[in-house]
TORPA-4810 file (N, C-alpha, C, O; in nm, 3 decimals):
<nodes>
NODE_1_0.073_-0.111_0.009_0.005_0.025_-0.049_0.079_0.144_0.022_0.136_0.176_0.126_M
NODE_2_0.041_0.188_-0.095_0.144_0.296_-0.082_0.089_0.379_0.031_-0.007_0.357_0.106_A
NODE_3_0.209_0.519_0.021_0.185_0.579_0.135_0.184_0.794_0.072_0.252_0.872_0.004_T
NODE_4_0.078_0.791_0.143_0.084_0.932_0.058_0.135_1.050_0.146_0.086_1.090_0.251_V
NODE_5_0.248_1.098_0.077_0.283_1.230_0.233_0.184_1.326_0.176_0.125_1.332_0.068_S
NODE_6_0.186_1.438_0.345_0.098_1.529_0.276_0.163_1.625_0.374_0.163_1.609_0.496_Q
NODE_7_0.231_1.749_0.294_0.297_1.809_0.389_0.176_1.989_0.474_0.097_2.061_0.414_S
NODE_8_0.207_1.992_0.576_0.102_2.096_0.632_0.044_2.215_0.556_-0.078_2.233_0.550_R
NODE_9_0.173_2.332_0.469_0.092_2.358_0.384_-0.016_2.293_0.253_-0.115_2.351_0.209_R
NODE_10_0.024_2.191_0.219_-0.096_2.150_0.126_-0.204_2.096_0.236_-0.320_2.094_0.197_T
NODE_11_-0.184_2.064_0.334_-0.332_2.029_0.428_-0.438_2.200_0.427_-0.548_2.234_0.385_F
NODE_12_-0.319_2.267_0.503_-0.412_2.418_0.522_-0.434_2.439_0.387_-0.556_2.425_0.384_I
NODE_13_-0.395_2.467_0.251_-0.479_2.520_0.141_-0.566_2.422_0.109_-0.604_2.453_-0.004_K
NODE_14_-0.618_2.325_0.139_-0.728_2.206_0.069_-0.808_2.227_0.271_-0.897_2.144_0.289_A
NODE_15_-0.793_2.279_0.344_-0.849_2.344_0.474_-0.923_2.458_0.393_-1.037_2.440_0.350_V
NODE_16_-0.829_2.616_0.368_-0.869_2.706_0.301_-0.969_2.692_0.183_-1.083_2.721_0.219_I
NODE_17_-0.961_2.664_0.082_-0.994_2.580_-0.002_-1.174_2.575_-0.006_-1.254_2.638_-0.074_L
NODE_18_-1.195_2.452_0.119_-1.315_2.356_0.176_-1.398_2.472_0.202_-1.506_2.492_0.145_A
NODE_19_-1.335_2.563_0.309_-1.426_2.675_0.378_-1.453_2.751_0.269_-1.574_2.750_0.247_I
NODE_20_-1.395_2.813_0.194_-1.438_2.960_0.094_-1.544_2.885_-0.013_-1.648_2.941_-0.048_G
NODE_21_-1.502_2.735_-0.067_-1.654_2.708_-0.127_-1.736_2.650_-0.029_-1.768_2.536_-0.064_S
NODE_22_-1.762_2.668_0.032_-1.890_2.557_0.145_-1.938_2.745_0.187_-2.052_2.764_0.228_A
NODE_23_-1.847_2.860_0.171_-1.885_3.027_0.202_-2.001_3.052_0.045_-2.112_3.100_0.026_A
NODE_24_-1.879_2.976_-0.051_-1.897_3.046_-0.162_-2.074_2.948_-0.238_-2.133_2.992_-0.337_L
NODE_25_-2.108_2.861_-0.185_-2.215_2.802_-0.182_-2.295_2.830_-0.065_-2.390_2.896_-0.109_L
NODE_26_-2.303_2.824_0.001_-2.409_2.915_0.089_-2.483_3.042_0.038_-2.599_3.065_0.006_R
NODE_27_-2.310_3.153_0.042_-2.416_3.245_-0.061_-2.516_3.245_-0.207_-2.610_3.321_-0.228_R
NODE_28_-2.472_3.151_-0.288_-2.583_3.091_-0.366_-2.658_3.054_-0.326_-2.764_3.098_-0.370_Y
NODE_29_-2.668_2.964_-0.229_-2.790_2.928_-0.212_-2.888_2.962_-0.157_-2.998_2.909_-0.159_L
NODE_30_-2.839_3.093_-0.082_-2.985_3.245_-0.023_-2.949_3.310_-0.067_-2.842_3.361_-0.102_T
NODE_31_-3.126_3.324_-0.070_-3.188_3.476_-0.137_-3.102_3.588_-0.117_-3.041_3.630_-0.019_P
NODE_32_-3.112_3.623_-0.223_-3.062_3.764_-0.236_-3.157_3.861_-0.152_-3.093_3.923_-0.067_L
NODE_33_-3.276_3.886_-0.153_-3.364_3.984_-0.107_-3.424_3.949_-0.055_-3.502_3.864_-0.099_A
NODE_34_-3.429_3.991_0.073_-3.550_3.969_0.186_-3.688_4.012_0.174_-3.705_4.129_0.139_R
NODE_35_-3.826_3.914_0.204_-3.912_3.943_0.142_-3.993_4.157_0.197_-4.033_4.167_0.313_P
NODE_36_-3.998_4.221_0.153_-4.032_4.352_0.170_-4.206_4.385_0.271_-4.313_4.426_0.227_D
NODE_37_-4.164_4.343_0.414_-4.259_4.356_0.470_-4.377_4.501_0.429_-4.499_4.486_0.438_S
NODE_38_-4.324_4.611_0.394_-4.409_4.734_0.336_-4.491_4.684_0.321_-4.501_4.562_0.319_S
NODE_39_-4.633_4.816_0.296_-4.724_4.764_0.236_-4.718_4.821_0.037_-4.680_4.926_-0.015_P
NODE_40_-4.752_4.746_0.004_-4.794_4.768_-0.168_-4.834_4.960_-0.162_-4.768_5.054_-0.206_L
NODE_41_-4.986_4.959_-0.081_-5.066_5.018_-0.138_-5.082_5.066_0.040_-5.042_4.982_0.120_L
NODE_42_-5.142_5.207_0.101_-5.220_5.280_0.214_-5.323_5.310_0.152_-5.295_5.409_0.086_T
NODE_43_-5.402_5.288_0.139_-5.542_5.384_0.151_-5.658_5.392_0.226_-5.698_5.310_0.309_L
NODE_44_-5.723_5.520_0.183_-5.845_5.531_0.341_-5.940_5.475_0.249_-5.935_5.481_0.126_A
NODE_45_-6.018_5.425_0.314_-6.126_5.293_0.317_-6.258_5.441_0.248_-6.368_5.392_0.227_R
NODE_46_-6.252_5.549_0.226_-6.390_5.633_0.215_-6.303_5.683_0.064_-6.378_5.756_-0.001_N
NODE_47_-6.190_5.666_0.005_-6.143_5.697_-0.106_-6.180_5.600_-0.214_-6.179_5.644_-0.330_E
NODE_48_-6.225_5.428_-0.187_-6.261_5.338_-0.287_-6.434_5.409_-0.273_-6.502_5.464_-0.188_L
NODE_49_-6.448_5.362_-0.424_-6.638_5.328_-0.474_-6.677_5.256_-0.377_-6.617_5.162_-0.324_P
NODE_50_-6.810_5.311_-0.345_-6.894_5.125_-0.344_-6.894_4.999_-0.414_-6.891_4.881_-0.380_A
NODE_51_-6.899_5.069_-0.533_-6.920_4.945_-0.605_-6.809_5.004_-0.730_-6.804_5.124_-0.757_N
NODE_52_-6.741_4.922_-0.787_-6.565_4.954_-0.872_-6.480_4.899_-0.780_-6.488_4.847_-0.668_G
NODE_53_-6.354_4.943_-0.906_-6.251_4.940_-0.881_-6.140_5.017_-0.888_-6.155_5.110_-0.968_A
NODE_54_-6.016_5.013_-0.823_-5.937_5.157_-0.831_-5.849_5.067_-0.892_-5.858_4.958_-0.836_L
NODE_55_-5.752_5.066_-1.001_-5.655_5.032_-1.063_-5.554_5.107_-1.070_-5.563_5.198_-1.152_V
NODE_56_-5.413_5.094_-0.984_-5.276_5.068_-0.949_-5.187_5.018_-1.024_-5.117_4.926_-0.983_F
NODE_57_-5.169_5.085_-1.185_-5.103_5.020_-1.259_-4.974_4.993_-1.202_-4.942_4.877_-1.175_R
NODE_58_-4.902_5.086_-1.182_-4.724_5.141_-1.135_-4.648_5.009_-0.994_-4.531_4.980_-0.969_E
NODE_59_-4.822_4.946_-0.912_-4.795_4.849_-0.852_-4.885_4.721_-0.865_-4.944_4.644_-0.789_S
NODE_60_-4.861_4.742_-1.032_-4.948_4.615_-1.046_-5.053_4.545_-0.992_-5.040_4.424_-0.978_G
NODE_61_-5.169_4.607_-0.953_-5.282_4.544_-0.816_-5.389_4.659_-0.881_-5.367_4.753_-0.957_M
NODE_62_-5.551_4.596_-0.800_-5.700_4.695_-0.800_-5.702_4.639_-0.652_-5.654_4.557_-0.574_A
NODE_63_-5.774_4.720_-0.666_-5.849_4.718_-0.544_-5.964_4.714_-0.568_-6.007_4.829_-0.572_L
NODE_64_-6.095_4.591_-0.600_-6.238_4.571_-0.583_-6.323_4.608_-0.466_-6.333_4.571_-0.349_V
NODE_65_-6.366_4.675_-0.527_-6.532_4.687_-0.431_-6.677_4.613_-0.478_-6.771_4.647_-0.549_S
NODE_66_-6.654_4.533_-0.426_-6.846_4.487_-0.455_-6.926_4.395_-0.382_-6.920_4.274_-0.358_D
NODE_67_-6.994_4.479_-0.358_-7.137_4.463_-0.325_-7.101_4.420_-0.131_-7.171_4.347_-0.061_N
NODE_68_-6.934_4.515_-0.076_-6.931_4.559_0.066_-6.845_4.480_0.053_-6.770_4.510_0.146_G
NODE_69_-6.782_4.359_-0.023_-6.644_4.253_-0.004_-6.526_4.300_-0.085_-6.523_4.301_-0.208_A
NODE_70_-6.407_4.348_0.013_-6.297_4.365_-0.089_-6.209_4.328_-0.074_-6.162_4.291_0.034_L
NODE_71_-6.131_4.327_-0.243_-6.067_4.236_-0.277_-5.938_4.333_-0.376_-5.941_4.425_-0.458_Y
NODE_72_-5.830_4.247_-0.310_-5.674_4.272_-0.387_-5.650_4.221_-0.435_-5.640_4.109_-0.385_A
NODE_73_-5.602_4.235_-0.615_-5.576_4.130_-0.632_-5.456_4.170_-0.754_-5.465_4.291_-0.770_L
NODE_74_-5.393_4.137_-0.806_-5.267_4.109_-0.899_-5.298_4.097_-1.060_-5.348_4.004_-1.122_D
NODE_75_-5.241_4.249_-1.115_-5.311_4.275_-1.267_-5.191_4.175_-1.342_-5.146_4.193_-1.456_L
NODE_76_-5.154_4.067_-1.251_-5.106_3.945_-1.372_-5.163_3.829_-1.411_-5.200_3.746_-1.328_A
NODE_77_-5.175_3.812_-1.550_-5.243_3.664_-1.587_-5.198_3.605_-1.543_-5.083_3.645_-1.522_C
NODE_78_-5.229_3.455_-1.483_-5.176_3.321_-1.446_-5.191_3.259_-1.584_-5.184_3.137_-1.568_T
NODE_79_-5.209_3.286_-1.712_-5.223_3.228_-1.774_-5.073_3.217_-1.838_-5.034_3.107_-1.876_H
NODE_80_-4.971_3.356_-1.852_-4.864_3.380_-1.917_-4.772_3.507_-1.866_-4.657_3.538_-1.897_L
NODE_81_-4.893_3.586_-1.752_-4.807_3.699_-1.662_-4.814_3.794_-1.752_-4.735_3.887_-1.737_G
NODE_82_-4.909_3.801_-1.869_-4.915_3.986_-1.926_-5.044_4.077_-1.829_-5.163_4.053_-1.806_C
NODE_83_-4.979_4.154_-1.801_-5.100_4.208_-1.795_-5.194_4.290_-1.811_-5.169_4.392_-1.876_R
NODE_84_-5.323_4.270_-1.759_-5.463_4.256_-1.748_-5.560_4.354_-1.750_-5.537_4.423_-1.651_V
NODE_85_-5.652_4.396_-1.806_-5.715_4.549_-1.800_-5.799_4.489_-1.761_-5.849_4.382_-1.796_N
NODE_86_-5.836_4.613_-1.623_-5.939_4.607_-1.531_-6.110_4.677_-1.635_-6.107_4.799_-1.645_V
NODE_87_-6.156_4.652_-1.659_-6.341_4.675_-1.692_-6.419_4.704_-1.603_-6.384_4.688_-1.486_N
NODE_88_-6.574_4.767_-1.642_-6.656_4.768_-1.536_-6.709_4.669_-1.519_-6.721_4.637_-1.401_P
NODE_89_-6.776_4.554_-1.649_-6.791_4.429_-1.638_-6.700_4.234_-1.563_-6.710_4.130_-1.498_A
NODE_90_-6.624_4.321_-1.644_-6.489_4.258_-1.552_-6.344_4.230_-1.629_-6.304_4.266_-1.740_D
NODE_91_-6.273_4.139_-1.510_-6.103_4.145_-1.669_-6.054_4.089_-1.730_-6.075_3.971_-1.758_I
NODE_92_-5.994_4.143_-1.758_-5.973_4.098_-1.967_-5.844_4.099_-1.966_-5.788_4.193_-1.910_S
NODE_93_-5.738_3.954_-2.053_-5.597_3.972_-2.059_-5.614_4.006_-2.223_-5.673_3.935_-2.304_C
NODE_94_-5.564_4.101_-2.243_-5.568_4.185_-2.332_-5.456_4.079_-2.463_-5.467_4.103_-2.583_P
NODE_95_-5.354_3.964_-2.410_-5.260_3.876_-2.460_-5.283_3.815_-2.531_-5.247_3.825_-2.648_C
NODE_96_-5.378_3.700_-2.466_-5.426_3.538_-2.529_-5.575_3.579_-2.491_-5.632_3.482_-2.540_H
NODE_97_-5.663_3.646_-2.445_-5.802_3.647_-2.415_-5.886_3.645_-2.317_-5.997_3.697_-2.310_G
NODE_98_-5.797_3.551_-2.197_-5.824_3.533_-2.072_-5.952_3.616_-2.060_-5.995_3.702_-2.138_S
NODE_99_-6.003_3.573_-1.947_-6.151_3.649_-1.905_-6.177_3.646_-1.746_-6.143_3.531_-1.717_R
NODE_100_-6.221_3.714_-1.619_-6.219_3.750_-1.459_-6.344_3.772_-1.438_-6.388_3.782_-1.553_F
NODE_101_-6.401_3.781_-1.391_-6.514_3.849_-1.305_-6.372_3.958_-1.202_-6.251_3.969_-1.188_N
NODE_102_-6.479_4.007_-1.165_-6.419_4.107_-1.103_-6.394_4.048_-0.928_-6.348_4.127_-0.846_L
NODE_103_-6.434_3.891_-0.886_-6.327_3.894_-0.750_-6.209_3.777_-0.841_-6.164_3.676_-0.788_R
NODE_104_-6.174_3.822_-0.987_-6.084_3.745_-1.027_-6.059_3.603_-1.036_-5.950_3.547_-1.043_G
NODE_105_-6.205_3.542_-1.035_-6.209_3.426_-1.069_-6.250_3.382_-1.217_-6.328_3.458_-1.275_E
NODE_106_-6.197_3.246_-1.297_-6.138_3.303_-1.435_-6.318_3.253_-1.529_-6.391_3.154_-1.527_V
NODE_107_-6.319_3.352_-1.579_-6.464_3.346_-1.712_-6.419_3.203_-1.837_-6.472_3.093_-1.847_L
NODE_108_-6.326_3.250_-1.902_-6.240_3.283_-2.045_-6.122_3.240_-2.021_-6.039_3.296_-1.949_Q
NODE_109_-6.108_3.103_-2.102_-5.956_3.063_-2.098_-5.888_3.153_-2.225_-5.934_3.249_-2.286_G
NODE_110_-5.747_3.073_-2.242_-5.701_3.024_-2.193_-5.662_2.966_-1.990_-5.639_2.847_-1.964_P
NODE_111_-5.664_3.065_-1.888_-5.632_3.115_-1.861_-5.661_2.972_-1.733_-5.778_2.935_-1.734_A
NODE_112_-5.601_2.921_-1.665_-5.700_2.745_-1.558_-5.767_2.848_-1.414_-5.881_2.837_-1.369_Q
NODE_113_-5.650_2.952_-1.358_-5.589_2.985_-1.226_-5.658_3.092_-1.249_-5.673_3.154_-1.354_K
NODE_114_-5.714_3.115_-1.111_-5.773_3.256_-1.045_-5.679_3.350_-1.059_-5.562_3.310_-1.055_P
NODE_115_-5.694_3.438_-1.071_-5.611_3.585_-1.064_-5.575_3.552_-0.900_-5.639_3.482_-0.822_L
NODE_116_-5.439_3.634_-0.878_-5.381_3.598_-0.735_-5.455_3.744_-0.615_-5.483_3.852_-0.667_K
NODE_117_-5.477_3.720_-0.457_-5.552_3.811_-0.441_-5.408_3.838_-0.328_-5.329_3.771_-0.262_R
NODE_118_-5.433_3.965_-0.356_-5.312_4.019_-0.219_-5.403_4.005_-0.069_-5.524_3.998_-0.052_L
NODE_119_-5.323_4.005_-0.001_-5.321_4.056_0.133_-5.366_4.175_0.135_-5.311_4.266_0.074_E
NODE_120_-5.471_4.190_0.204_-5.540_4.290_0.269_-5.587_4.273_0.441_-5.641_4.192_0.516_L
NODE_121_-5.495_4.474_0.443_-5.606_4.468_0.616_-5.613_4.611_0.604_-5.571_4.704_0.536_R
NODE_122_-5.737_4.567_0.765_-5.815_4.702_0.740_-5.797_4.710_0.905_-5.819_4.623_0.990_E
NODE_123_-5.736_4.884_0.923_-5.779_4.919_1.077_-5.743_5.048_1.038_-5.665_5.098_0.957_Q
NODE_124_-5.854_5.100_1.152_-5.860_5.253_1.182_-5.958_5.269_1.066_-6.056_5.256_1.141_N
NODE_125_-6.004_5.283_0.967_-6.046_5.327_0.838_-5.935_5.299_0.688_-5.968_5.302_0.570_G
NODE_126_-5.821_5.276_0.740_-5.702_5.288_0.649_-5.711_5.080_0.551_-5.753_4.974_0.597_R
NODE_127_-5.658_5.107_0.434_-5.665_4.999_0.371_-5.536_4.958_0.339_-5.517_4.990_0.221_I
NODE_128_-5.434_4.901_0.388_-5.302_4.817_0.362_-5.304_4.719_0.290_-5.375_4.623_0.320_E
NODE_129_-5.189_4.719_0.130_-5.272_4.547_0.049_-5.036_4.511_0.079_-4.929_4.568_0.096_V
NODE_130_-5.081_4.421_0.069_-4.945_4.390_0.080_-4.926_4.195_-0.023_-4.998_4.096_-0.037_F
NODE_131_-4.824_4.227_-0.053_-4.793_4.093_-0.154_-4.743_3.965_-0.060_-4.672_3.983_0.039_R
NODE_132_-4.778_3.867_-0.092_-4.792_3.748_0.036_-4.671_3.696_-0.031_-4.603_3.720_-0.131_S
NODE_133_-4.676_3.617_0.063_-4.446_3.547_0.074_-4.546_3.440_-0.002_-4.501_3.335_-0.047_V
</nodes>
């Protein structure tokens, strides 16, 4: 059986290389950004129409009030992610023709899933919308 001679210098180089590789691997496997816990939108409840929608294109969301029920919907179509248009009667995707009702449920495909609902918190007459993680 052959013996492998290993100098102290070779051993230290191997340990440093292993530690450096582990650190790089850890950095690669951890997310770069932590989820933002600040609200996407803060709005006074009285600014929202009784029945209708407020569209916030820059935030990619819509606040919909439908007979007392309040929904915050993501404006990305669940088919391929195109930005949907909010109309008085429904929500439609200009890319492939999907249609959703004002609650975000699919009326017509090719989308199979409803629009994503965003987290909504209401307190002291203010509405806050958060993107769930």
